[in-house]
Backbone as XML, in Angstrom:
<?xml version="1.0"?>
<chain id="A" units="angstrom">
  <residue number="1" name="MET">
    <atom name="N" x="-15.357" y="7.459" z="-14.484"/>
    <atom name="CA" x="-14.375" y="6.973" z="-13.522"/>
    <atom name="C" x="-13.910" y="5.577" z="-13.945"/>
  </residue>
  <residue number="2" name="ALA">
    <atom name="N" x="-12.630" y="5.322" z="-13.785"/>
    <atom name="CA" x="-12.057" y="4.033" z="-14.143"/>
    <atom name="C" x="-12.570" y="2.953" z="-13.188"/>
  </residue>
  <residue number="3" name="HIS">
    <atom name="N" x="-12.497" y="1.714" z="-13.637"/>
    <atom name="CA" x="-12.916" y="0.576" z="-12.821"/>
    <atom name="C" x="-12.087" y="0.537" z="-11.540"/>
  </residue>
  <residue number="4" name="ASP">
    <atom name="N" x="-12.761" y="0.343" z="-10.423"/>
    <atom name="CA" x="-12.058" y="0.272" z="-9.145"/>
    <atom name="C" x="-11.450" y="-1.119" z="-8.969"/>
  </residue>
  <residue number="5" name="PRO">
    <atom name="N" x="-10.188" y="-1.201" z="-8.523"/>
    <atom name="CA" x="-9.514" y="-2.496" z="-8.433"/>
    <atom name="C" x="-10.110" y="-3.454" z="-7.402"/>
  </residue>
  <residue number="6" name="ILE">
    <atom name="N" x="-10.860" y="-2.957" z="-6.420"/>
    <atom name="CA" x="-11.441" y="-3.870" z="-5.441"/>
    <atom name="C" x="-12.945" y="-4.034" z="-5.634"/>
  </residue>
  <residue number="7" name="GLY">
    <atom name="N" x="-13.496" y="-3.423" z="-6.682"/>
    <atom name="CA" x="-14.899" y="-3.589" z="-6.985"/>
    <atom name="C" x="-15.832" y="-2.805" z="-6.083"/>
  </residue>
  <residue number="8" name="ARG">
    <atom name="N" x="-15.334" y="-1.778" z="-5.476"/>
    <atom name="CA" x="-16.128" y="-0.943" z="-4.577"/>
    <atom name="C" x="-15.794" y="0.509" z="-4.874"/>
  </residue>
  <residue number="9" name="ASP">
    <atom name="N" x="-16.787" y="1.361" z="-4.960"/>
    <atom name="CA" x="-16.545" y="2.759" z="-5.272"/>
    <atom name="C" x="-15.879" y="3.481" z="-4.099"/>
  </residue>
  <residue number="10" name="PRO">
    <atom name="N" x="-14.751" y="4.143" z="-4.361"/>
    <atom name="CA" x="-14.099" y="4.915" z="-3.293"/>
    <atom name="C" x="-14.883" y="6.204" z="-3.013"/>
  </residue>
  <residue number="11" name="LEU">
    <atom name="N" x="-14.704" y="6.722" z="-1.815"/>
    <atom name="CA" x="-15.289" y="8.012" z="-1.476"/>
    <atom name="C" x="-14.586" y="9.126" z="-2.236"/>
  </residue>
  <residue number="12" name="ARG">
    <atom name="N" x="-13.281" y="8.927" z="-2.440"/>
    <atom name="CA" x="-12.468" y="9.939" z="-3.110"/>
    <atom name="C" x="-11.245" y="9.274" z="-3.731"/>
  </residue>
  <residue number="13" name="THR">
    <atom name="N" x="-10.811" y="9.792" z="-4.870"/>
    <atom name="CA" x="-9.600" y="9.313" z="-5.528"/>
    <atom name="C" x="-8.685" y="10.503" z="-5.762"/>
  </residue>
  <residue number="14" name="LEU">
    <atom name="N" x="-7.420" y="10.336" z="-5.371"/>
    <atom name="CA" x="-6.444" y="11.421" z="-5.454"/>
    <atom name="C" x="-5.171" y="10.940" z="-6.143"/>
  </residue>
  <residue number="15" name="PRO">
    <atom name="N" x="-4.451" y="11.844" z="-6.800"/>
    <atom name="CA" x="-3.126" y="11.464" z="-7.293"/>
    <atom name="C" x="-2.156" y="11.380" z="-6.119"/>
  </residue>
  <residue number="16" name="LYS">
    <atom name="N" x="-1.222" y="10.458" z="-6.198"/>
    <atom name="CA" x="-0.247" y="10.272" z="-5.116"/>
    <atom name="C" x="1.088" y="9.901" z="-5.745"/>
  </residue>
  <residue number="17" name="VAL">
    <atom name="N" x="2.157" y="10.235" z="-5.057"/>
    <atom name="CA" x="3.498" y="9.845" z="-5.478"/>
    <atom name="C" x="4.122" y="9.044" z="-4.344"/>
  </residue>
  <residue number="18" name="ILE">
    <atom name="N" x="4.599" y="7.862" z="-4.666"/>
    <atom name="CA" x="5.266" y="6.988" z="-3.698"/>
    <atom name="C" x="6.766" y="7.168" z="-3.877"/>
  </residue>
  <residue number="19" name="GLU">
    <atom name="N" x="7.452" y="7.437" z="-2.782"/>
    <atom name="CA" x="8.908" y="7.584" z="-2.844"/>
    <atom name="C" x="9.547" y="6.286" z="-3.340"/>
  </residue>
  <residue number="20" name="ALA">
    <atom name="N" x="10.634" y="6.433" z="-4.068"/>
    <atom name="CA" x="11.312" y="5.294" z="-4.685"/>
    <atom name="C" x="11.694" y="4.235" z="-3.661"/>
  </residue>
  <residue number="21" name="HIS">
    <atom name="N" x="12.240" y="4.650" z="-2.522"/>
    <atom name="CA" x="12.666" y="3.688" z="-1.497"/>
    <atom name="C" x="11.491" y="2.818" z="-1.067"/>
  </residue>
  <residue number="22" name="CYS">
    <atom name="N" x="10.366" y="3.430" z="-0.803"/>
    <atom name="CA" x="9.188" y="2.702" z="-0.336"/>
    <atom name="C" x="8.678" y="1.741" z="-1.414"/>
  </residue>
  <residue number="23" name="PHE">
    <atom name="N" x="8.531" y="2.223" z="-2.628"/>
    <atom name="CA" x="8.045" y="1.378" z="-3.722"/>
    <atom name="C" x="8.991" y="0.198" z="-3.959"/>
  </residue>
  <residue number="24" name="ASN">
    <atom name="N" x="10.281" y="0.479" z="-4.015"/>
    <atom name="CA" x="11.267" y="-0.579" z="-4.266"/>
    <atom name="C" x="11.301" y="-1.595" z="-3.128"/>
  </residue>
  <residue number="25" name="HIS">
    <atom name="N" x="11.086" y="-1.131" z="-1.902"/>
    <atom name="CA" x="11.077" y="-2.016" z="-0.740"/>
    <atom name="C" x="9.907" y="-3.001" z="-0.832"/>
  </residue>
  <residue number="26" name="VAL">
    <atom name="N" x="8.745" y="-2.511" z="-1.249"/>
    <atom name="CA" x="7.587" y="-3.388" z="-1.414"/>
    <atom name="C" x="7.864" y="-4.413" z="-2.502"/>
  </residue>
  <residue number="27" name="ARG">
    <atom name="N" x="8.425" y="-3.976" z="-3.614"/>
    <atom name="CA" x="8.724" y="-4.913" z="-4.715"/>
    <atom name="C" x="9.713" y="-5.996" z="-4.263"/>
  </residue>
  <residue number="28" name="LEU">
    <atom name="N" x="10.722" y="-5.594" z="-3.496"/>
    <atom name="CA" x="11.683" y="-6.560" z="-2.975"/>
    <atom name="C" x="10.993" y="-7.557" z="-2.054"/>
  </residue>
  <residue number="29" name="ALA">
    <atom name="N" x="10.142" y="-7.070" z="-1.158"/>
    <atom name="CA" x="9.425" y="-7.953" z="-0.230"/>
    <atom name="C" x="8.517" y="-8.919" z="-0.976"/>
  </residue>
  <residue number="30" name="LEU">
    <atom name="N" x="7.814" y="-8.434" z="-1.989"/>
    <atom name="CA" x="6.941" y="-9.315" z="-2.764"/>
    <atom name="C" x="7.744" y="-10.408" z="-3.469"/>
  </residue>
  <residue number="31" name="ASN">
    <atom name="N" x="8.917" y="-10.056" z="-3.979"/>
    <atom name="CA" x="9.761" y="-11.046" z="-4.657"/>
    <atom name="C" x="10.341" y="-12.066" z="-3.686"/>
  </residue>
  <residue number="32" name="ARG">
    <atom name="N" x="10.718" y="-11.627" z="-2.487"/>
    <atom name="CA" x="11.355" y="-12.529" z="-1.522"/>
    <atom name="C" x="10.364" y="-13.280" z="-0.644"/>
  </residue>
  <residue number="33" name="LEU">
    <atom name="N" x="9.241" y="-12.656" z="-0.296"/>
    <atom name="CA" x="8.313" y="-13.248" z="0.665"/>
    <atom name="C" x="7.051" y="-13.817" z="0.027"/>
  </residue>
  <residue number="34" name="GLY">
    <atom name="N" x="6.838" y="-13.539" z="-1.246"/>
    <atom name="CA" x="5.676" y="-14.074" z="-1.950"/>
    <atom name="C" x="4.531" y="-13.082" z="-2.053"/>
  </residue>
  <residue number="35" name="LYS">
    <atom name="N" x="3.589" y="-13.413" z="-2.941"/>
    <atom name="CA" x="2.447" y="-12.550" z="-3.195"/>
    <atom name="C" x="1.170" y="-13.363" z="-3.097"/>
  </residue>
  <residue number="36" name="PRO">
    <atom name="N" x="0.112" y="-12.765" z="-2.668"/>
    <atom name="CA" x="0.048" y="-11.474" z="-1.985"/>
    <atom name="C" x="0.692" y="-11.574" z="-0.613"/>
  </residue>
  <residue number="37" name="LEU">
    <atom name="N" x="1.034" y="-10.435" z="-0.060"/>
    <atom name="CA" x="1.705" y="-10.366" z="1.233"/>
    <atom name="C" x="0.873" y="-9.490" z="2.167"/>
  </residue>
  <residue number="38" name="ARG">
    <atom name="N" x="0.554" y="-10.025" z="3.333"/>
    <atom name="CA" x="-0.230" y="-9.277" z="4.318"/>
    <atom name="C" x="0.701" y="-8.843" z="5.440"/>
  </residue>
  <residue number="39" name="VAL">
    <atom name="N" x="0.648" y="-7.543" z="5.758"/>
    <atom name="CA" x="1.536" y="-6.965" z="6.762"/>
    <atom name="C" x="0.694" y="-6.161" z="7.746"/>
  </residue>
  <residue number="40" name="THR">
    <atom name="N" x="0.939" y="-6.374" z="9.037"/>
    <atom name="CA" x="0.254" y="-5.613" z="10.072"/>
    <atom name="C" x="0.940" y="-4.262" z="10.232"/>
  </residue>
  <residue number="41" name="LEU">
    <atom name="N" x="0.137" y="-3.202" z="10.311"/>
    <atom name="CA" x="0.679" y="-1.861" z="10.544"/>
    <atom name="C" x="0.799" y="-1.676" z="12.051"/>
  </residue>
  <residue number="42" name="PRO">
    <atom name="N" x="2.022" y="-1.657" z="12.583"/>
    <atom name="CA" x="2.225" y="-1.709" z="14.036"/>
    <atom name="C" x="1.599" y="-0.560" z="14.815"/>
  </residue>
  <residue number="43" name="GLY">
    <atom name="N" x="1.501" y="0.610" z="14.269"/>
    <atom name="CA" x="0.979" y="1.745" z="15.022"/>
    <atom name="C" x="-0.512" y="1.965" z="14.871"/>
  </residue>
  <residue number="44" name="HIS">
    <atom name="N" x="-1.170" y="1.106" z="14.105"/>
    <atom name="CA" x="-2.609" y="1.247" z="13.876"/>
    <atom name="C" x="-3.287" y="-0.065" z="14.225"/>
  </residue>
  <residue number="45" name="ARG">
    <atom name="N" x="-3.876" y="-0.104" z="15.398"/>
    <atom name="CA" x="-4.499" y="-1.334" z="15.882"/>
    <atom name="C" x="-5.566" y="-1.821" z="14.903"/>
  </residue>
  <residue number="46" name="GLY">
    <atom name="N" x="-5.390" y="-3.044" z="14.439"/>
    <atom name="CA" x="-6.362" y="-3.674" z="13.568"/>
    <atom name="C" x="-6.150" y="-3.438" z="12.084"/>
  </residue>
  <residue number="47" name="LEU">
    <atom name="N" x="-5.255" y="-2.529" z="11.724"/>
    <atom name="CA" x="-5.044" y="-2.261" z="10.299"/>
    <atom name="C" x="-3.907" y="-3.110" z="9.744"/>
  </residue>
  <residue number="48" name="ASP">
    <atom name="N" x="-4.178" y="-3.674" z="8.578"/>
    <atom name="CA" x="-3.192" y="-4.446" z="7.835"/>
    <atom name="C" x="-3.135" y="-3.880" z="6.423"/>
  </residue>
  <residue number="49" name="VAL">
    <atom name="N" x="-2.041" y="-4.153" z="5.756"/>
    <atom name="CA" x="-1.961" y="-3.815" z="4.334"/>
    <atom name="C" x="-1.713" y="-5.115" z="3.586"/>
  </residue>
  <residue number="50" name="ILE">
    <atom name="N" x="-2.492" y="-5.305" z="2.536"/>
    <atom name="CA" x="-2.349" y="-6.472" z="1.673"/>
    <atom name="C" x="-1.674" y="-5.985" z="0.393"/>
  </residue>
  <residue number="51" name="LEU">
    <atom name="N" x="-0.479" y="-6.495" z="0.163"/>
    <atom name="CA" x="0.355" y="-6.029" z="-0.944"/>
    <atom name="C" x="0.357" y="-7.022" z="-2.096"/>
  </residue>
  <residue number="52" name="ASP">
    <atom name="N" x="0.248" y="-6.492" z="-3.286"/>
    <atom name="CA" x="0.389" y="-7.273" z="-4.506"/>
    <atom name="C" x="1.030" y="-6.360" z="-5.544"/>
  </residue>
  <residue number="53" name="ASP">
    <atom name="N" x="1.308" y="-6.881" z="-6.715"/>
    <atom name="CA" x="1.993" y="-6.085" z="-7.733"/>
    <atom name="C" x="1.234" y="-4.824" z="-8.126"/>
  </residue>
  <residue number="54" name="HIS">
    <atom name="N" x="-0.087" y="-4.902" z="-8.187"/>
    <atom name="CA" x="-0.864" y="-3.797" z="-8.734"/>
    <atom name="C" x="-1.733" y="-3.074" z="-7.719"/>
  </residue>
  <residue number="55" name="LEU">
    <atom name="N" x="-1.723" y="-3.536" z="-6.467"/>
    <atom name="CA" x="-2.605" y="-2.950" z="-5.458"/>
    <atom name="C" x="-2.016" y="-3.105" z="-4.067"/>
  </residue>
  <residue number="56" name="TRP">
    <atom name="N" x="-1.993" y="-2.015" z="-3.322"/>
    <atom name="CA" x="-1.652" y="-2.045" z="-1.903"/>
    <atom name="C" x="-2.916" y="-1.615" z="-1.183"/>
  </residue>
  <residue number="57" name="LEU">
    <atom name="N" x="-3.566" y="-2.530" z="-0.496"/>
    <atom name="CA" x="-4.860" y="-2.285" z="0.120"/>
    <atom name="C" x="-4.755" y="-2.297" z="1.634"/>
  </residue>
  <residue number="58" name="VAL">
    <atom name="N" x="-5.069" y="-1.177" z="2.268"/>
    <atom name="CA" x="-5.110" y="-1.097" z="3.723"/>
    <atom name="C" x="-6.517" y="-1.477" z="4.161"/>
  </residue>
  <residue number="59" name="VAL">
    <atom name="N" x="-6.603" y="-2.473" z="5.055"/>
    <atom name="CA" x="-7.893" y="-2.979" z="5.500"/>
    <atom name="C" x="-7.982" y="-2.949" z="7.024"/>
  </residue>
  <residue number="60" name="ASP">
    <atom name="N" x="-9.203" y="-2.915" z="7.510"/>
    <atom name="CA" x="-9.476" y="-3.007" z="8.947"/>
    <atom name="C" x="-9.791" y="-4.462" z="9.258"/>
  </residue>
  <residue number="61" name="GLY">
    <atom name="N" x="-8.812" y="-5.161" z="9.804"/>
    <atom name="CA" x="-8.960" y="-6.575" z="10.115"/>
    <atom name="C" x="-9.972" y="-6.861" z="11.203"/>
  </residue>
  <residue number="62" name="HIS">
    <atom name="N" x="-10.261" y="-5.872" z="12.049"/>
    <atom name="CA" x="-11.260" y="-6.051" z="13.109"/>
    <atom name="C" x="-12.684" y="-5.984" z="12.562"/>
  </residue>
  <residue number="63" name="HIS">
    <atom name="N" x="-12.832" y="-5.518" z="11.347"/>
    <atom name="CA" x="-14.154" y="-5.379" z="10.741"/>
    <atom name="C" x="-14.217" y="-6.096" z="9.392"/>
  </residue>
  <residue number="64" name="GLY">
    <atom name="N" x="-13.786" y="-7.342" z="9.379"/>
    <atom name="CA" x="-13.914" y="-8.175" z="8.184"/>
    <atom name="C" x="-13.148" y="-7.692" z="6.975"/>
  </residue>
  <residue number="65" name="ASP">
    <atom name="N" x="-11.980" y="-7.118" z="7.209"/>
    <atom name="CA" x="-11.132" y="-6.594" z="6.131"/>
    <atom name="C" x="-11.834" y="-5.497" z="5.332"/>
  </residue>
  <residue number="66" name="LEU">
    <atom name="N" x="-12.548" y="-4.649" z="6.024"/>
    <atom name="CA" x="-13.189" y="-3.495" z="5.410"/>
    <atom name="C" x="-12.115" y="-2.600" z="4.803"/>
  </residue>
  <residue number="67" name="PRO">
    <atom name="N" x="-12.219" y="-2.265" z="3.522"/>
    <atom name="CA" x="-11.205" y="-1.411" z="2.886"/>
    <atom name="C" x="-11.170" y="-0.022" z="3.524"/>
  </residue>
  <residue number="68" name="VAL">
    <atom name="N" x="-9.962" y="0.464" z="3.766"/>
    <atom name="CA" x="-9.768" y="1.804" z="4.318"/>
    <atom name="C" x="-9.216" y="2.718" z="3.226"/>
  </residue>
  <residue number="69" name="LEU">
    <atom name="N" x="-8.141" y="2.274" z="2.596"/>
    <atom name="CA" x="-7.546" y="3.026" z="1.492"/>
    <atom name="C" x="-6.743" y="2.079" z="0.624"/>
  </residue>
  <residue number="70" name="ALA">
    <atom name="N" x="-6.459" y="2.526" z="-0.586"/>
    <atom name="CA" x="-5.693" y="1.687" z="-1.507"/>
    <atom name="C" x="-4.804" y="2.561" z="-2.386"/>
  </residue>
  <residue number="71" name="PHE">
    <atom name="N" x="-3.645" y="2.025" z="-2.680"/>
    <atom name="CA" x="-2.737" y="2.606" z="-3.660"/>
    <atom name="C" x="-2.799" y="1.689" z="-4.869"/>
  </residue>
  <residue number="72" name="SER">
    <atom name="N" x="-3.049" y="2.250" z="-6.052"/>
    <atom name="CA" x="-3.151" y="1.427" z="-7.257"/>
    <atom name="C" x="-2.736" y="2.251" z="-8.473"/>
  </residue>
  <residue number="73" name="GLY">
    <atom name="N" x="-2.718" y="1.597" z="-9.616"/>
    <atom name="CA" x="-2.376" y="2.287" z="-10.854"/>
    <atom name="C" x="-0.952" y="2.805" z="-10.865"/>
  </residue>
  <residue number="74" name="PHE">
    <atom name="N" x="-0.027" y="2.006" z="-10.370"/>
    <atom name="CA" x="1.377" y="2.426" z="-10.303"/>
    <atom name="C" x="1.919" y="2.649" z="-11.704"/>
  </residue>
  <residue number="75" name="ARG">
    <atom name="N" x="2.443" y="3.830" z="-11.945"/>
    <atom name="CA" x="2.938" y="4.186" z="-13.277"/>
    <atom name="C" x="4.468" y="4.065" z="-13.317"/>
  </residue>
  <residue number="76" name="THR">
    <atom name="N" x="4.920" y="2.836" z="-13.283"/>
    <atom name="CA" x="6.367" y="2.574" z="-13.275"/>
    <atom name="C" x="7.015" y="2.875" z="-14.618"/>
  </residue>
  <residue number="77" name="SER">
    <atom name="N" x="6.250" y="2.817" z="-15.685"/>
    <atom name="CA" x="6.829" y="3.082" z="-17.007"/>
    <atom name="C" x="7.190" y="4.551" z="-17.187"/>
  </residue>
  <residue number="78" name="GLU">
    <atom name="N" x="6.705" y="5.408" z="-16.295"/>
    <atom name="CA" x="6.995" y="6.844" z="-16.389"/>
    <atom name="C" x="8.306" y="7.239" z="-15.724"/>
  </residue>
  <residue number="79" name="ARG">
    <atom name="N" x="8.963" y="6.297" z="-15.065"/>
    <atom name="CA" x="10.228" y="6.659" z="-14.427"/>
    <atom name="C" x="11.399" y="6.056" z="-15.195"/>
  </residue>
  <residue number="80" name="ASP">
    <atom name="N" x="12.527" y="6.766" z="-15.155"/>
    <atom name="CA" x="13.707" y="6.354" z="-15.915"/>
    <atom name="C" x="14.693" y="5.519" z="-15.106"/>
  </residue>
  <residue number="81" name="GLY">
    <atom name="N" x="14.487" y="5.429" z="-13.796"/>
    <atom name="CA" x="15.411" y="4.676" z="-12.968"/>
    <atom name="C" x="14.782" y="4.330" z="-11.631"/>
  </residue>
  <residue number="82" name="LEU">
    <atom name="N" x="15.405" y="3.399" z="-10.926"/>
    <atom name="CA" x="14.885" y="2.955" z="-9.640"/>
    <atom name="C" x="14.930" y="4.031" z="-8.561"/>
  </residue>
  <residue number="83" name="HIS">
    <atom name="N" x="15.701" y="5.079" z="-8.786"/>
    <atom name="CA" x="15.822" y="6.155" z="-7.802"/>
    <atom name="C" x="14.667" y="7.159" z="-7.883"/>
  </residue>
  <residue number="84" name="GLN">
    <atom name="N" x="13.822" y="7.026" z="-8.907"/>
    <atom name="CA" x="12.734" y="7.990" z="-9.091"/>
    <atom name="C" x="11.439" y="7.502" z="-8.435"/>
  </residue>
  <residue number="85" name="PRO">
    <atom name="N" x="10.636" y="8.439" z="-7.917"/>
    <atom name="CA" x="9.362" y="8.064" z="-7.299"/>
    <atom name="C" x="8.377" y="7.530" z="-8.342"/>
  </residue>
  <residue number="86" name="VAL">
    <atom name="N" x="7.301" y="6.919" z="-7.838"/>
    <atom name="CA" x="6.294" y="6.309" z="-8.699"/>
    <atom name="C" x="4.946" y="6.982" z="-8.456"/>
  </residue>
  <residue number="87" name="ALA">
    <atom name="N" x="4.358" y="7.497" z="-9.518"/>
    <atom name="CA" x="3.029" y="8.093" z="-9.417"/>
    <atom name="C" x="1.984" y="6.971" z="-9.375"/>
  </residue>
  <residue number="88" name="CYS">
    <atom name="N" x="0.890" y="7.222" z="-8.655"/>
    <atom name="CA" x="-0.187" y="6.242" z="-8.560"/>
    <atom name="C" x="-1.474" y="6.955" z="-8.171"/>
  </residue>
  <residue number="89" name="GLU">
    <atom name="N" x="-2.508" y="6.176" z="-7.919"/>
    <atom name="CA" x="-3.764" y="6.710" z="-7.415"/>
    <atom name="C" x="-3.942" y="6.273" z="-5.974"/>
  </residue>
  <residue number="90" name="LEU">
    <atom name="N" x="-4.448" y="7.174" z="-5.173"/>
    <atom name="CA" x="-4.797" y="6.878" z="-3.790"/>
    <atom name="C" x="-6.313" y="6.893" z="-3.717"/>
  </residue>
  <residue number="91" name="ARG">
    <atom name="N" x="-6.898" y="5.779" z="-3.316"/>
    <atom name="CA" x="-8.351" y="5.662" z="-3.229"/>
    <atom name="C" x="-8.745" y="5.554" z="-1.760"/>
  </residue>
  <residue number="92" name="LEU">
    <atom name="N" x="-9.626" y="6.434" z="-1.342"/>
    <atom name="CA" x="-10.081" y="6.470" z="0.052"/>
    <atom name="C" x="-11.456" y="5.818" z="0.142"/>
  </residue>
  <residue number="93" name="TYR">
    <atom name="N" x="-11.587" y="4.817" z="1.007"/>
    <atom name="CA" x="-12.836" y="4.070" z="1.152"/>
    <atom name="C" x="-13.537" y="4.335" z="2.481"/>
  </residue>
  <residue number="94" name="HIS">
    <atom name="N" x="-12.848" y="4.939" z="3.403"/>
    <atom name="CA" x="-13.392" y="5.166" z="4.744"/>
    <atom name="C" x="-13.314" y="6.652" z="5.050"/>
  </residue>
  <residue number="95" name="VAL">
    <atom name="N" x="-14.289" y="7.168" z="5.787"/>
    <atom name="CA" x="-14.320" y="8.606" z="6.062"/>
    <atom name="C" x="-13.110" y="9.072" z="6.863"/>
  </residue>
  <residue number="96" name="HIS">
    <atom name="N" x="-12.480" y="8.181" z="7.608"/>
    <atom name="CA" x="-11.312" y="8.557" z="8.404"/>
    <atom name="C" x="-9.994" y="8.079" z="7.794"/>
  </residue>
  <residue number="97" name="ALA">
    <atom name="N" x="-10.012" y="7.687" z="6.532"/>
    <atom name="CA" x="-8.802" y="7.193" z="5.872"/>
    <atom name="C" x="-7.690" y="8.233" z="5.868"/>
  </residue>
  <residue number="98" name="GLY">
    <atom name="N" x="-8.046" y="9.497" z="5.786"/>
    <atom name="CA" x="-7.050" y="10.557" z="5.760"/>
    <atom name="C" x="-6.179" y="10.603" z="6.999"/>
  </residue>
  <residue number="99" name="LEU">
    <atom name="N" x="-6.666" y="10.038" z="8.093"/>
    <atom name="CA" x="-5.898" y="10.047" z="9.340"/>
    <atom name="C" x="-4.717" y="9.078" z="9.318"/>
  </residue>
  <residue number="100" name="VAL">
    <atom name="N" x="-4.746" y="8.104" z="8.423"/>
    <atom name="CA" x="-3.672" y="7.104" z="8.399"/>
    <atom name="C" x="-2.785" y="7.169" z="7.166"/>
  </residue>
  <residue number="101" name="ILE">
    <atom name="N" x="-3.137" y="8.032" z="6.212"/>
    <atom name="CA" x="-2.348" y="8.090" z="4.970"/>
    <atom name="C" x="-0.875" y="8.355" z="5.267"/>
  </residue>
  <residue number="102" name="GLY">
    <atom name="N" x="-0.604" y="9.332" z="6.095"/>
    <atom name="CA" x="0.779" y="9.729" z="6.356"/>
    <atom name="C" x="1.617" y="8.667" z="7.022"/>
  </residue>
  <residue number="103" name="THR">
    <atom name="N" x="1.036" y="7.949" z="7.968"/>
    <atom name="CA" x="1.827" y="6.973" z="8.722"/>
    <atom name="C" x="1.736" y="5.559" z="8.172"/>
  </residue>
  <residue number="104" name="ALA">
    <atom name="N" x="0.738" y="5.268" z="7.353"/>
    <atom name="CA" x="0.568" y="3.899" z="6.853"/>
    <atom name="C" x="1.785" y="3.431" z="6.057"/>
  </residue>
  <residue number="105" name="LEU">
    <atom name="N" x="2.292" y="4.274" z="5.164"/>
    <atom name="CA" x="3.447" y="3.870" z="4.362"/>
    <atom name="C" x="4.700" y="3.723" z="5.214"/>
  </residue>
  <residue number="106" name="GLU">
    <atom name="N" x="4.886" y="4.631" z="6.184"/>
    <atom name="CA" x="6.054" y="4.538" z="7.074"/>
    <atom name="C" x="6.018" y="3.246" z="7.884"/>
  </residue>
  <residue number="107" name="GLN">
    <atom name="N" x="4.856" y="2.927" z="8.430"/>
    <atom name="CA" x="4.745" y="1.723" z="9.253"/>
    <atom name="C" x="4.836" y="0.455" z="8.421"/>
  </residue>
  <residue number="108" name="MET">
    <atom name="N" x="4.315" y="0.505" z="7.200"/>
    <atom name="CA" x="4.439" y="-0.627" z="6.297"/>
    <atom name="C" x="5.917" y="-0.876" z="5.995"/>
  </residue>
  <residue number="109" name="ASP">
    <atom name="N" x="6.651" y="0.196" z="5.721"/>
    <atom name="CA" x="8.071" y="0.086" z="5.427"/>
    <atom name="C" x="8.827" y="-0.509" z="6.615"/>
  </residue>
  <residue number="110" name="GLN">
    <atom name="N" x="8.497" y="-0.056" z="7.812"/>
    <atom name="CA" x="9.117" y="-0.578" z="9.042"/>
    <atom name="C" x="8.812" y="-2.068" z="9.209"/>
  </residue>
  <residue number="111" name="ALA">
    <atom name="N" x="7.567" y="-2.457" z="9.016"/>
    <atom name="CA" x="7.178" y="-3.862" z="9.150"/>
    <atom name="C" x="7.866" y="-4.725" z="8.097"/>
  </residue>
  <residue number="112" name="LEU">
    <atom name="N" x="7.996" y="-4.210" z="6.887"/>
    <atom name="CA" x="8.682" y="-4.979" z="5.836"/>
    <atom name="C" x="10.155" y="-5.178" z="6.156"/>
  </residue>
  <residue number="113" name="THR">
    <atom name="N" x="10.780" y="-4.139" z="6.719"/>
    <atom name="CA" x="12.185" y="-4.255" z="7.129"/>
    <atom name="C" x="12.342" y="-5.385" z="8.131"/>
  </residue>
  <residue number="114" name="GLU">
    <atom name="N" x="11.459" y="-5.455" z="9.104"/>
    <atom name="CA" x="11.518" y="-6.520" z="10.122"/>
    <atom name="C" x="11.283" y="-7.892" z="9.506"/>
  </residue>
  <residue number="115" name="ARG">
    <atom name="N" x="10.295" y="-7.993" z="8.614"/>
    <atom name="CA" x="9.998" y="-9.284" z="7.991"/>
    <atom name="C" x="11.155" y="-9.754" z="7.111"/>
  </residue>
  <residue number="116" name="LEU">
    <atom name="N" x="11.737" y="-8.831" z="6.353"/>
    <atom name="CA" x="12.842" y="-9.200" z="5.469"/>
    <atom name="C" x="14.087" y="-9.575" z="6.260"/>
  </residue>
  <residue number="117" name="SER">
    <atom name="N" x="14.358" y="-8.885" z="7.362"/>
    <atom name="CA" x="15.553" y="-9.199" z="8.146"/>
    <atom name="C" x="15.386" y="-10.523" z="8.884"/>
  </residue>
  <residue number="118" name="SER">
    <atom name="N" x="14.186" y="-10.885" z="9.262"/>
    <atom name="CA" x="13.981" y="-12.164" z="9.950"/>
    <atom name="C" x="14.059" y="-13.335" z="8.973"/>
  </residue>
  <residue number="119" name="LYS">
    <atom name="N" x="13.845" y="-13.065" z="7.692"/>
    <atom name="CA" x="13.929" y="-14.115" z="6.669"/>
    <atom name="C" x="15.384" y="-14.358" z="6.253"/>
  </residue>
  <residue number="120" name="ALA">
    <atom name="N" x="16.223" y="-13.347" z="6.410"/>
    <atom name="CA" x="17.619" y="-13.448" z="5.950"/>
    <atom name="C" x="18.423" y="-14.450" z="6.732"/>
  </residue>
</chain>
């Protein structure tokens, strides 16, 4: 198994594809708002995502930033244009991480939209 980016063994590692809009939105936010960037996930009490160029880490802020899940290993060199999705690895650190995978990216995108519009 490859070295884990947060230094903790995940319970499970899966291939994942991030839609182009979502990936590009994070890159724009990191460029405009700075890195690393911490964003609260509005629909998940206590969960935040810490964004950086190579790692998007969802943590439980109520429990000392306990890792829940992470997106890493973004393979941007495999796409030919900004309109194409980005393959990556999804690492699950918590037994209930699967419950937030679907909505975490949507809520992160929503929170980034609000943060970027308030900065404009």
